[in-house]
VEXVEX-115874 format. One record per residue (C-alpha): residue number from 1; residue in one letter; y, z, x. Coordinates in steps of 0.2 Angstrom, whole numbers, padded with zeros to 4 digits. Layout:
BEGIN
<pt n="NUM" res="a" py="Y" pz="Z" px="X"/>
...
// end
This chain:
BEGIN
<pt n="1" res="m" py="-0138" pz="0433" px="0206"/>
<pt n="2" res="s" py="-0122" pz="0435" px="0192"/>
<pt n="3" res="s" py="-0127" pz="0442" px="0176"/>
<pt n="4" res="a" py="-0119" pz="0426" px="0170"/>
<pt n="5" res="r" py="-0132" pz="0418" px="0179"/>
<pt n="6" res="l" py="-0146" pz="0429" px="0173"/>
<pt n="7" res="g" py="-0141" pz="0426" px="0154"/>
<pt n="8" res="i" py="-0141" pz="0407" px="0157"/>
<pt n="9" res="a" py="-0159" pz="0407" px="0165"/>
<pt n="10" res="g" py="-0165" pz="0418" px="0151"/>
<pt n="11" res="r" py="-0160" pz="0407" px="0137"/>
<pt n="12" res="l" py="-0168" pz="0390" px="0148"/>
<pt n="13" res="l" py="-0184" pz="0401" px="0148"/>
<pt n="14" res="a" py="-0185" pz="0404" px="0130"/>
<pt n="15" res="i" py="-0181" pz="0386" px="0126"/>
<pt n="16" res="a" py="-0195" pz="0380" px="0137"/>
<pt n="17" res="a" py="-0205" pz="0394" px="0130"/>
<pt n="18" res="l" py="-0202" pz="0390" px="0111"/>
<pt n="19" res="a" py="-0204" pz="0369" px="0117"/>
<pt n="20" res="a" py="-0222" pz="0374" px="0125"/>
<pt n="21" res="l" py="-0226" pz="0384" px="0108"/>
<pt n="22" res="t" py="-0221" pz="0368" px="0096"/>
<pt n="23" res="a" py="-0228" pz="0355" px="0106"/>
<pt n="24" res="g" py="-0243" pz="0356" px="0098"/>
<pt n="25" res="c" py="-0236" pz="0355" px="0082"/>
<pt n="26" res="f" py="-0229" pz="0337" px="0084"/>
<pt n="27" res="q" py="-0238" pz="0323" px="0078"/>
<pt n="28" res="p" py="-0231" pz="0306" px="0078"/>
<pt n="29" res="m" py="-0229" pz="0297" px="0062"/>
<pt n="30" res="y" py="-0240" pz="0282" px="0065"/>
<pt n="31" res="a" py="-0252" pz="0290" px="0078"/>
<pt n="32" res="e" py="-0271" pz="0288" px="0071"/>
<pt n="33" res="h" py="-0278" pz="0302" px="0062"/>
<pt n="34" res="a" py="-0294" pz="0310" px="0062"/>
<pt n="35" res="d" py="-0302" pz="0297" px="0050"/>
<pt n="36" res="g" py="-0298" pz="0282" px="0060"/>
<pt n="37" res="t" py="-0283" pz="0275" px="0053"/>
<pt n="38" res="g" py="-0266" pz="0277" px="0055"/>
<pt n="39" res="l" py="-0249" pz="0276" px="0043"/>
<pt n="40" res="r" py="-0248" pz="0255" px="0044"/>
<pt n="41" res="d" py="-0265" pz="0257" px="0036"/>
<pt n="42" res="k" py="-0260" pz="0266" px="0020"/>
<pt n="43" res="l" py="-0246" pz="0254" px="0019"/>
<pt n="44" res="l" py="-0255" pz="0240" px="0019"/>
<pt n="45" res="t" py="-0265" pz="0247" px="0003"/>
<pt n="46" res="v" py="-0249" pz="0243" px="-0007"/>
<pt n="47" res="d" py="-0246" pz="0231" px="-0018"/>
<pt n="48" res="l" py="-0233" pz="0223" px="-0024"/>
<pt n="49" res="p" py="-0231" pz="0215" px="-0041"/>
<pt n="50" res="p" py="-0225" pz="0198" px="-0043"/>
<pt n="51" res="v" py="-0207" pz="0193" px="-0047"/>
<pt n="52" res="d" py="-0203" pz="0198" px="-0068"/>
<pt n="53" res="k" py="-0187" pz="0193" px="-0068"/>
<pt n="54" res="p" py="-0182" pz="0174" px="-0077"/>
<pt n="55" res="n" py="-0184" pz="0161" px="-0068"/>
<pt n="56" res="a" py="-0168" pz="0153" px="-0055"/>
<pt n="57" res="s" py="-0158" pz="0168" px="-0062"/>
<pt n="58" res="r" py="-0147" pz="0179" px="-0049"/>
<pt n="59" res="e" py="-0158" pz="0195" px="-0055"/>
<pt n="60" res="a" py="-0174" pz="0184" px="-0048"/>
<pt n="61" res="r" py="-0168" pz="0179" px="-0032"/>
<pt n="62" res="i" py="-0162" pz="0196" px="-0029"/>
<pt n="63" res="q" py="-0180" pz="0204" px="-0033"/>
<pt n="64" res="v" py="-0188" pz="0191" px="-0022"/>
<pt n="65" res="a" py="-0176" pz="0195" px="-0006"/>
<pt n="66" res="i" py="-0180" pz="0214" px="-0009"/>
<pt n="67" res="r" py="-0199" pz="0210" px="-0011"/>
<pt n="68" res="n" py="-0201" pz="0199" px="0003"/>
<pt n="69" res="a" py="-0192" pz="0211" px="0014"/>
<pt n="70" res="l" py="-0202" pz="0223" px="0010"/>
<pt n="71" res="a" py="-0219" pz="0216" px="0011"/>
<pt n="72" res="f" py="-0213" pz="0211" px="0029"/>
<pt n="73" res="k" py="-0210" pz="0229" px="0035"/>
<pt n="74" res="l" py="-0226" pz="0236" px="0025"/>
<pt n="75" res="y" py="-0237" pz="0223" px="0031"/>
<pt n="76" res="g" py="-0231" pz="0213" px="0045"/>
<pt n="77" res="a" py="-0240" pz="0198" px="0050"/>
<pt n="78" res="a" py="-0254" pz="0202" px="0041"/>
<pt n="79" res="v" py="-0258" pz="0199" px="0021"/>
<pt n="80" res="g" py="-0260" pz="0217" px="0016"/>
<pt n="81" res="a" py="-0279" pz="0227" px="0013"/>
<pt n="82" res="p" py="-0287" pz="0230" px="-0004"/>
<pt n="83" res="p" py="-0275" pz="0238" px="-0013"/>
<pt n="84" res="l" py="-0276" pz="0258" px="-0020"/>
<pt n="85" res="y" py="-0258" pz="0258" px="-0027"/>
<pt n="86" res="r" py="-0244" pz="0249" px="-0034"/>
<pt n="87" res="l" py="-0226" pz="0250" px="-0029"/>
<pt n="88" res="d" py="-0217" pz="0246" px="-0047"/>
<pt n="89" res="i" py="-0197" pz="0244" px="-0043"/>
<pt n="90" res="k" py="-0184" pz="0241" px="-0056"/>
<pt n="91" res="f" py="-0166" pz="0238" px="-0051"/>
<pt n="92" res="t" py="-0149" pz="0234" px="-0057"/>
<pt n="93" res="s" py="-0135" pz="0225" px="-0048"/>
<pt n="94" res="t" py="-0116" pz="0227" px="-0048"/>
<pt n="95" res="r" py="-0101" pz="0217" px="-0042"/>
<pt n="96" res="s" py="-0081" pz="0221" px="-0042"/>
<pt n="97" res="a" py="-0065" pz="0216" px="-0033"/>
<pt n="98" res="l" py="-0060" pz="0228" px="-0021"/>
<pt n="99" res="i" py="-0044" pz="0219" px="-0013"/>
<pt n="100" res="v" py="-0034" pz="0208" px="-0026"/>
<pt n="101" res="n" py="-0021" pz="0194" px="-0017"/>
<pt n="102" res="p" py="-0004" pz="0196" px="-0027"/>
<pt n="103" res="n" py="0002" pz="0180" px="-0021"/>
<pt n="104" res="t" py="-0016" pz="0172" px="-0029"/>
<pt n="105" res="a" py="-0024" pz="0184" px="-0040"/>
<pt n="106" res="l" py="-0038" pz="0181" px="-0032"/>
<pt n="107" res="p" py="-0050" pz="0193" px="-0022"/>
<pt n="108" res="d" py="-0050" pz="0195" px="-0002"/>
<pt n="109" res="s" py="-0062" pz="0206" px="-0006"/>
<pt n="110" res="e" py="-0077" pz="0212" px="-0016"/>
<pt n="111" res="t" py="-0089" pz="0224" px="-0018"/>
<pt n="112" res="f" py="-0109" pz="0220" px="-0021"/>
<pt n="113" res="g" py="-0122" pz="0234" px="-0025"/>
<pt n="114" res="i" py="-0140" pz="0237" px="-0030"/>
<pt n="115" res="d" py="-0145" pz="0254" px="-0037"/>
<pt n="116" res="a" py="-0166" pz="0254" px="-0039"/>
<pt n="117" res="q" py="-0179" pz="0265" px="-0044"/>
<pt n="118" res="y" py="-0196" pz="0264" px="-0037"/>
<pt n="119" res="n" py="-0212" pz="0270" px="-0044"/>
<pt n="120" res="l" py="-0228" pz="0272" px="-0031"/>
<pt n="121" res="v" py="-0242" pz="0272" px="-0045"/>
<pt n="122" res="q" py="-0263" pz="0274" px="-0037"/>
<pt n="123" res="l" py="-0272" pz="0262" px="-0045"/>
<pt n="124" res="d" py="-0287" pz="0276" px="-0046"/>
<pt n="125" res="g" py="-0283" pz="0282" px="-0063"/>
<pt n="126" res="n" py="-0266" pz="0274" px="-0065"/>
<pt n="127" res="k" py="-0258" pz="0289" px="-0059"/>
<pt n="128" res="s" py="-0238" pz="0290" px="-0053"/>
<pt n="129" res="v" py="-0238" pz="0300" px="-0036"/>
<pt n="130" res="m" py="-0221" pz="0298" px="-0031"/>
<pt n="131" res="t" py="-0206" pz="0290" px="-0039"/>
<pt n="132" res="g" py="-0189" pz="0290" px="-0032"/>
<pt n="133" res="t" py="-0172" pz="0282" px="-0033"/>
<pt n="134" res="t" py="-0159" pz="0271" px="-0019"/>
<pt n="135" res="f" py="-0145" pz="0262" px="-0016"/>
<pt n="136" res="s" py="-0135" pz="0250" px="-0006"/>
<pt n="137" res="h" py="-0117" pz="0246" px="-0008"/>
<pt n="138" res="l" py="-0108" pz="0237" px="0004"/>
<pt n="139" res="s" py="-0091" pz="0227" px="0002"/>
<pt n="140" res="y" py="-0087" pz="0209" px="0011"/>
<pt n="141" res="d" py="-0071" pz="0199" px="0015"/>
<pt n="142" res="i" py="-0069" pz="0182" px="0007"/>
<pt n="143" res="p" py="-0062" pz="0169" px="0020"/>
<pt n="144" res="g" py="-0048" pz="0161" px="0010"/>
<pt n="145" res="s" py="-0049" pz="0164" px="-0008"/>
<pt n="146" res="y" py="-0046" pz="0146" px="-0013"/>
<pt n="147" res="q" py="-0063" pz="0142" px="-0003"/>
<pt n="148" res="r" py="-0075" pz="0143" px="-0019"/>
<pt n="149" res="f" py="-0090" pz="0137" px="-0007"/>
<pt n="150" res="a" py="-0085" pz="0153" px="0006"/>
<pt n="151" res="r" py="-0085" pz="0164" px="-0008"/>
<pt n="152" res="a" py="-0103" pz="0160" px="-0014"/>
<pt n="153" res="r" py="-0109" pz="0160" px="0004"/>
<pt n="154" res="a" py="-0101" pz="0178" px="0007"/>
<pt n="155" res="f" py="-0108" pz="0182" px="-0009"/>
<pt n="156" res="r" py="-0125" pz="0177" px="-0006"/>
<pt n="157" res="d" py="-0124" pz="0185" px="0014"/>
<pt n="158" res="a" py="-0121" pz="0203" px="0004"/>
<pt n="159" res="e" py="-0134" pz="0201" px="-0008"/>
<pt n="160" res="d" py="-0146" pz="0197" px="0007"/>
<pt n="161" res="r" py="-0140" pz="0214" px="0016"/>
<pt n="162" res="a" py="-0140" pz="0221" px="0002"/>
<pt n="163" res="a" py="-0160" pz="0219" px="-0001"/>
<pt n="164" res="e" py="-0163" pz="0222" px="0014"/>
<pt n="165" res="e" py="-0157" pz="0240" px="0016"/>
<pt n="166" res="i" py="-0166" pz="0243" px="-0001"/>
<pt n="167" res="a" py="-0183" pz="0239" px="0006"/>
<pt n="168" res="e" py="-0179" pz="0247" px="0022"/>
<pt n="169" res="h" py="-0175" pz="0264" px="0012"/>
<pt n="170" res="i" py="-0192" pz="0262" px="0001"/>
<pt n="171" res="r" py="-0203" pz="0257" px="0017"/>
<pt n="172" res="t" py="-0194" pz="0275" px="0025"/>
<pt n="173" res="r" py="-0199" pz="0286" px="0008"/>
<pt n="174" res="l" py="-0218" pz="0278" px="0008"/>
<pt n="175" res="a" py="-0221" pz="0284" px="0026"/>
<pt n="176" res="s" py="-0214" pz="0300" px="0025"/>
<pt n="177" res="y" py="-0225" pz="0300" px="0008"/>
<pt n="178" res="f" py="-0241" pz="0296" px="0015"/>
<pt n="179" res="f" py="-0238" pz="0304" px="0033"/>
<pt n="180" res="t" py="-0235" pz="0320" px="0023"/>
<pt n="181" res="a" py="-0250" pz="0319" px="0013"/>
<pt n="182" res="t" py="-0262" pz="0313" px="0027"/>
<pt n="183" res="a" py="-0257" pz="0330" px="0036"/>
<pt n="184" res="a" py="-0259" pz="0341" px="0022"/>
<pt n="185" res="a" py="-0277" pz="0334" px="0018"/>
<pt n="186" res="e" py="-0282" pz="0334" px="0038"/>
<pt n="187" res="a" py="-0276" pz="0352" px="0037"/>
<pt n="188" res="q" py="-0283" pz="0357" px="0022"/>
<pt n="189" res="a" py="-0301" pz="0349" px="0031"/>
<pt n="190" res="a" py="-0298" pz="0358" px="0046"/>
<pt n="191" res="a" py="-0296" pz="0375" px="0036"/>
<pt n="192" res="g" py="-0313" pz="0372" px="0027"/>
<pt n="193" res="p" py="-0318" pz="0380" px="0010"/>
<pt n="194" res="a" py="-0312" pz="0392" px="0004"/>
<pt n="195" res="p" py="-0324" pz="0405" px="0003"/>
<pt n="196" res="d" py="-0330" pz="0412" px="-0013"/>
<pt n="197" res="a" py="-0325" pz="0428" px="-0021"/>
<pt n="198" res="q" py="-0336" pz="0441" px="-0020"/>
<pt n="199" res="p" py="-0341" pz="0451" px="-0038"/>
<pt n="200" res="v" py="-0336" pz="0467" px="-0040"/>
<pt n="201" res="s" py="-0346" pz="0479" px="-0044"/>
<pt n="202" res="r" py="-0342" pz="0493" px="-0056"/>
<pt n="203" res="t" py="-0352" pz="0509" px="-0057"/>
<pt n="204" res="k" py="-0353" pz="0519" px="-0074"/>
<pt n="205" res="s" py="-0347" pz="0538" px="-0075"/>
<pt n="206" res="a" py="-0360" pz="0548" px="-0084"/>
<pt n="207" res="n" py="-0351" pz="0558" px="-0100"/>
// end
């Protein structure tokens, strides 16, 4: 066998050995844990506060879209479990013209964005356990600058898509938080309590 083939074979064996060593460290995110619960059970305990924006406002419609999308991603077809956490979300939205038609002075393309801040609060003690920010900025075309309904429809679709992205980003970060916290708790439980420190005895020397 040539030296080149020997080198390739050696590298393949090293990769196989590394995979065997790390296989025991891999744990699926949605797997059931030692306490009999899974990630979905943790997500079910997150409470989503009701909409607090003015009724019939555009901001209220966006908040409803974010809340509904997030509720489906957290609970699925379920209705949630007794809450252990509360998720507070604040956001701002922006809209601006991206391309303006020089003949009509009306936009042919616009951008819409949502910038959100979220805070996960543990109800026991009202303690914040995770905070973060996320955003969704996207563009959309207006099919005919003079078609006011088409522009309004494109704008609403952009709002819905941005709200869906915001909900997905927050759900992913919630899942990461619960998975990491559960894995750390299981590792600590497996390690057992730390041994008590033994007192150090000192002898006095006679003068």
